[in-house]
C-alpha positions, 0 to 999 in steps of 0.5 A, a space after each residue: 500500500 503506498 503511504 503519504 505520510 509528513 517528515 514530521 509524522 514519521 519523526 514519531 517511532 510508533 508512527 514509524 512502525 505503523 506506516 512500515 505495516 500499512 505499506 506490507 498491505 496489499 489489499 488482497 482481501 483475505 482478511 475479510 472471509 475470516 473476520 468475525 464483524 464483516 462476517 456478520 455486518 457485511 461492511 467492509 468499513 468492519 473488515 480489517 482492510 476497511 479499518 487499515 484504510 480508515 487508519 490510514 487516512 487518519 495517520 497521513 492526515 495528522 488529524 484527530 480521530 473522527 466518529 466514523 473511526 471510532 465506530 469502526 475500530 471499536 467494533 474490532 474484536 482485536 481477535 488477530 484471525 486476519 493475521 493468521 489468514 494475511 499473506 503479506 504478514 500485515 501486523 494488525 495488532 500493532 497498527 490497531 493498538 496504536 490507532 485506539 491509542 490515538 483515538 483516546 489522546 484525540 477524539 471526544 467521547 460521548 458521556 456514556 461511552 466514556 463512563 462505561 469504558 472508565 468503569 471497566 477500566 478501574 474495576 477490572 484490573 483491580 481484584 479487590 475493587 472488582 471484587 466488590 463489584 461482583 457482590 453488587 452485581 450478584 444482588 443486582 442480577 435479578 433486575 437485568 430485565 429491567 436494567 436492559 430496558 434504560 434508555 442508556 447503557 441498558 444494554 451494556 450494563 444487561 450484559 455485564 450483569 448477564 455475565 455475572 455469576 449467580 453467587 459470589 465465587 470464593 476466596 482462595 486459599 493460594 493467593 501471593 505473594 507466596 511460595 509453593 514447593 515442588 513435590 519431591 526432587 525440585 526440577 525447575 522453578 517458575 512464577 505463576 501470573 495470578 492475574 486480575 479477574 480470573 482469581 476473583 471469578 475463577 480461583 480454581 484455575 490458578 489452584 489447578 495450576 499450582 497443583 499441576 507443576 508441583 505435582 511435576 516438581 516444579 516450584 511455583 512463585 506468586 511474586 511480591 508486587 504483582 498487578 495486572 499486565 496491563 492488557 486491559 486497558 492496552 486494548 482499550 487505548 489507554 497507553 499510558 496506564 497500560 504501560 506503567 502496569 506492565 512496568 510495574 509487573 516487569 519489575 515484579 518478575 525481574 526480581 524473582 529473575 535476578 533473585 532465586 531465577 525462573 525457568 519461565 512465566 506461567 500464564 493461564 489466560 491467553 489474553 494476557 499472555 499476548 500482551 505479555 509476549 508483546 512486552 518487547 515491542 510495546 517497550 523497544 524504545 524504552 532505555 530503562 525497560 526495553 532489554 527487562 521487557 524482551 528477557 520476560 517476553 522471552 519467559 512468558 509461556 501459557 502453561 500448555 505450552 510449559 507442560 507439552 515439555 514435561 513428561 505427563 503420565 495419567 493417573 486415571 481414565 476420565 473416558 470424556 470427549 472435549 470440544 477444545 475451543 482455542 481462544 483468539 488470543 491463543 491461535 492467533 496472537 500467540 500462534 499456539 495451536 498444537 499444544 493444548 490438544 497434544 497435552 490433553 490427547 496424552 492424558 486420555 481425552 478425546 478431543 473434537 475440533 469445533 467447526 469454524 474454530 478460527 472465528 471469535 466467540 464474541 468475548 474479546 476482553 471487555 468486548 462482550 460488554 461494550 459491544 453487546 449486540 455484535 458479542 452476542 451474535 458471535 456467542 450464539 454462532 459459536 454455542 451453536 458450532 459447539 453443540 453439533 459436536 455433542 461434548 460431554 465438556 468444552 475446554 479453552 485457555 482463557 477466562 473470557 471465553 470460559 464466561 462467553 460460551 458457558 453464557 451461550 448454553 445457559 441462553 441455549 438451555 443447555 447444561 454442557 460444561 465448560 472448563 480451563 484446560 488446566 482443571 482437566 489436566 489436573 483432573 487427569 493427573 489424580 487432582 480434583 475433578 472440576 465442580 462444573 463436571 460433577 453436575 
């Protein structure tokens, strides 16, 4: 693609990177075939190619974002399916992240959008605040039919209540900072990302991870001063906040790396994993953090990616047929496709691939709350495809997908359990049977 940037614009390193990405695009349109919003809406501007045109025009002009640009960029899930499809290697993720930062810096959103986005940005990355919000949402959940009819924010608030648990999850006894020693001879030492929303909504995921790793001879540390990885606000365009959160997390992990040492940084939320593995790019021009960020990115591993390097011997036969849903951040963001399935197969599970497995379920971080109509259509499409397989359970590696697909089956009036892959691994290796599988 031919570009026409001013020399002043190209003095900005971020604009240099985006201009290079734009020149890589050859207008072929392969991305439109796998873009969920284009498939659902049929609008060229709601395809990656269309958004690239809008972003190019915005950046070349050097002007503030317009309502048109914001509308179509906001509708992007950042599922990155287009990057898997693109034959030219267009790095759409970096381009749309830059566009979102530009939007937040130059566009004045309507008050209701600012309120909703601010609410999510100031609650979800902070476990204690989020825990209080969950208690409130549990109480308000019965009011969902009334809330949805509100003229402003009704649909968004209704979507939040629909995703809220029916009862507050119990607090885990395995919260950090803490160190969990290996069982038997120590074979390795890793840090585990606790996460933000995950330990509040599904503490059983981290608990299962710790049990599996320590059982396999791996010492697990939950570092001091660990906080949010910055992914959530990064994808909302809050660049300053996301970098501050990422830098604080890098500091926490580097203290362990420089201390007792780490063989890996284990991540059980693939959305977080995609961002953490991109820290090297995010901090590339920061003299204080460039090398440290690259070090952290190099150590980051999805839990299944790490387990695939270890010898796994099942302790029991489960006999379950599992539909494996590969989160977009797993298959498109991190390019991890075989490891989760090979781990489950090695432990005796029978796997079925989900039809249209490359299409997003509609969760996408905060997307299912900010864009509930499109998200709902994608949720219905995803759960319909999974239901055709008639699995005993669904496994995936991302909490957002678990909540989204679980809600989809609830809307269908079906009780198909949706669990994290590591919970099945834990069970097969002799651990607890996931509560959702006990009925």
